[in-house]
C-alpha positions as CSV (number, residue, x, y, z in Angstrom):
1,M,88.5,168.9,100.3
2,K,89.3,165.8,102.5
3,K,85.8,164.4,101.8
4,L,86.2,165.0,98.0
5,L,89.6,163.2,98.1
6,S,88.1,160.2,100.0
7,I,85.2,159.9,97.5
8,F,87.6,160.1,94.6
9,T,89.9,157.5,96.1
10,L,86.9,155.2,96.8
11,M,85.7,155.5,93.2
12,V,89.2,154.7,91.8
13,V,89.5,151.6,94.1
14,M,86.0,150.5,93.0
15,F,87.0,150.9,89.3
16,L,90.2,148.9,89.8
17,M,88.4,146.1,91.6
18,T,85.8,145.7,88.8
19,N,88.2,146.0,85.9
20,P,89.5,142.4,86.0
21,L,85.9,141.1,85.7
22,A,85.9,142.2,82.1
23,A,88.5,139.4,81.3
24,Q,86.2,136.6,82.4
25,Q,85.6,133.8,79.9
26,T,82.3,133.3,78.3
27,S,80.4,130.1,78.7
28,P,80.9,127.4,76.1
29,G,78.5,127.2,73.2
30,D,75.6,124.8,72.8
31,P,77.0,121.4,71.7
32,G,73.8,120.7,69.8
33,G,71.8,117.5,69.7
34,T,69.1,116.4,72.0
35,P,69.7,116.5,75.7
36,T,70.1,113.3,77.6
37,G,69.3,112.7,81.2
38,P,67.3,114.8,83.6
39,P,67.2,118.6,83.3
40,M,69.7,120.7,85.3
41,G,68.5,121.3,88.8
42,G,66.5,118.1,88.9
43,G,63.3,119.7,87.6
44,A,62.2,120.6,91.2
45,P,59.3,123.1,91.4
46,I,60.2,126.4,93.2
47,G,56.6,127.5,94.0
48,G,56.3,125.7,97.3
49,G,59.5,126.9,98.7
50,T,58.7,130.5,97.8
51,L,55.4,130.3,99.6
52,I,57.1,128.9,102.7
53,L,59.7,131.7,102.7
54,L,57.0,134.4,102.3
55,A,54.9,132.9,105.1
56,L,58.0,132.7,107.4
57,G,58.9,136.3,106.6
58,A,55.4,137.5,107.3
59,A,55.3,135.7,110.6
60,Y,58.7,137.1,111.6
61,G,57.7,140.6,110.7
62,G,54.4,140.2,112.6
63,K,56.3,139.1,115.7
64,K,58.7,142.0,115.4
65,L,55.8,144.5,115.1
66,H,54.0,142.9,118.0
67,T,57.2,143.2,120.2
68,L,57.7,146.8,119.1
69,Q,54.1,147.7,120.1
70,K,54.5,146.0,123.5
71,E,57.7,148.0,124.2
72,E,55.9,151.3,123.4
73,E,53.2,150.6,126.0
């Protein structure tokens, strides 16, 4: 019974925390016309950064795996 009450209380708190998010304003509409200036974000490519992050993640995972195998021996 205590577990059921705690789950119910958690659900009520979660609902009350997310309810104010429904009152957020929407973004303004498109003003029309042709855009002037550089695109938002500077037009930087994201492909190179993604490859670097993947390579670093693979290297880190490989090091962790190697350390784990050394500890088992």
